[in-house]
N, C-alpha and C positions, 0 to 999 in steps of 0.2 A: 538557354543561352542563345545569343544571336550568332549569325554566320561567322563574324570575325572571331568571336570567342571560341566557337566550335573549331574553326580552322587552327587557332592557336593551340587548342587542346590536342588536336590530331598531330600537330607539329611536335608536341612534346613526346607523343608516342613514337613518332618516327625517329626522333632524336635518341630515344632509348634503344630502339632497334639498331640504329647506326652504331652506337657505342658497343653493343653486343656483337654486331657483325664484324666490326673492325678487329675485335679480339681474335676472331677466327682468321680473317684475311681481308685485305682491301678489295679482293676480287670476289668475295663471298656475297652472293645475291640472295635476298630474302623476300618472298612474296607474302603479302598480307591478304588473307581471306576474312572479310568482315562477317561475323556470324550474326545474322539478322533474325534469328528465330523468335526472339521476344519483342520484335519491333515491327512497325507497320511499313507498308509500301512507301508512305510519305517519309518515314525515317530513312529508308534506303535511298530515296531520291535526294534527300538533303545531303547525305554523305557522298553520294555520287557527284553532286555539284561542287564538292570541295576536293574531288580528285580520286575517290576510291572506285574501283571497277569490279573487283571480284567479291562475291557474296556467297555465304553458305547457309543452307537450311537443313534442318534435321527431321522434317516431316514432309512427305511427298506432296500432300495436299497444300501445304503452305508454299512450297516451291512453285507449284503450278499456279496458285493464286497470285503470287507476287510477280511471276513471269508475265502473266496476263495483264496485271495492273501497270507494269512498267515496260511493256513491250516496245515502247518508243525509245528506250534507253539502251545503248550497247553494253549491257551488263554480262559479266561472266559468272554463271551460276555453278556452284558446287553443291553436291548432296553429301552431307556429313553424318547423317543419322543411321540407325539400324534400319535395315530394309526387310519388311515382311514380304513373304512370297506373293501375297495377293496384291502387292503394290508394284510388282516388277513391271508390268505392262505400262502403268502410269509413269513410272520413272523413265522407261525407254521413250515414251512419247514426249516427256519433258526434255529429254536429251541434254542433261547437264554437261558442262565442260569436263567435269571430273566427278566420279563417284568415289569418295574417299574411304568408305567404310565397308569394303568387301571383306567379310570376317570369317569365312569358312569355305571349304571345298563344296559343301552342300549348296550354299548360296551361289557359288560360282557356277556350278552345274545347272542350276535352275535358271540363272541369268543367261547363261550360254544358250540354252534351248530356246528361250524367248527371243534373244537377239538373232539367232539363226533363222527362226521362223519369220522374223520381220526384216531380214537382210540388213541388219544394223550392227554397229559396233559401239563400244563404250570404253572410254579411258577410265581406269580404276586404280586405286591404291589398295594394297593388302593391309588390313588392320591387324596390328600385332598387340597382344595383351602383354606388354613387356614387364609389367609388375606382378603378373600372375594373380590378378584380383578377380574374385568371383563375380563382382558387380559389373565388370566390364566385358564387352564383346572382344573378339579377336582371337587369332591363333596364338598358341604358346610359342615363345621364342625358339624353343627347341625344335618345333615343327615348321617354322617359318620358311626356311629355305626349301624344304621338300614340298610344302604347300604351294609356294610361289612357282616352283618348277612344274608341278602338276597342272596348275591353272594355265601357265604359259604353253604347255605342251598339249593340253586337252580342250582348251576353251579359246579357239581362234578368233572369236568375235569380241573377246575381252582383251583390251590393250593395257597390260600392267605397266604403269609408269613409275612405280616405286612403292613406298610404304607409308603408313600412318600409325601413330600411337598416341595415347593419352598418358601424361605423366602420372606417376604414382600418387594416389590420393592420400596425402600425408603432409604434415608440416615439416617433416624431416628432409631438409634440402639434399642430404647425401643420398637418400633413397630415391628422391625425384631424379637427381642427376644420374644415378645408376640405371634407372628405367630408360632414360633418354639415351644413355650410352649403349645400352643393350640394343635398342632399335637401330641406332646409327651404325653399330657394328654389323648388323644384318644387312642394312642398306649398302654398305661398302662391299659386301661380298656378292652382290647381285650385278648382273651384266645388263647393259642397255636400259638403265633407269636414270631418272633425272629428279625425282621428287622424294624428299624425306620430310613429311609433314608432322611436326611436333611442336607443341607449345600453344598455350591458351593465355587468357588475360592475366592469370596469376603466376605464370612460370615461363613466359615466352623468352625472356632474356637468357635464362639458363638453358632453354631448349636450343636457342641459336648458338650459344657457346658450345653446345654439344654436337653441333653440326646441322641442325634443322635449316632447311631452305624454304619452308612454307609454314606460316603460323596462322592459327585460327582464333581470331580475337572477337569477343562478343561485347562484354560490358564496358571495356575501356574504349571501344569505338562508338558506343551508343550511350554516353553518359546522360543521366537524367538531369544532372546539375553539376556545376563546377565544384 
């Protein structure tokens, strides 16, 4: 599609976000992170030129490569994938605006040691496995508050800004909604947080209605055709 068609397509996505946002409150703000993991640096640049600024990658090597290819653009990079211990130094060097998928105390401790060694800090979200799914990373909802407190008290180089979760992997809208509500309830019990990251291309409207203020959109932001 040409730039005009692409702009119109993105406008339809924004309109859907607006309708969901207004159901919560006229004052509810929702940030879009465009997930570019299956797309090229050129695709990112194209979306940047029609107004998108925040982008997410789920592999450290792809994040680094796209940062280098697009270093002339003032982009906000988020890391949203699982982090292997041997990639921690590379992620610290990449210095993303936000690491959304801090999924365990063990990873937090490892990240804290490396950050301290390098006199660095990192803004992070605690990933919650709100649907108790074996195929997903994240802390169990029952352990989320305790885990959050541990990281905040024992990992001074990690700045916890809030929480992230992935909606239940099912077609049952009630179960998806329940998983979002579980995460949002935890978010509301935390102090000094600002981000509740929930919702992807297939469920972002429901996530917003459940309180999400950050959504991670991949395929709908990078359509191959109208």
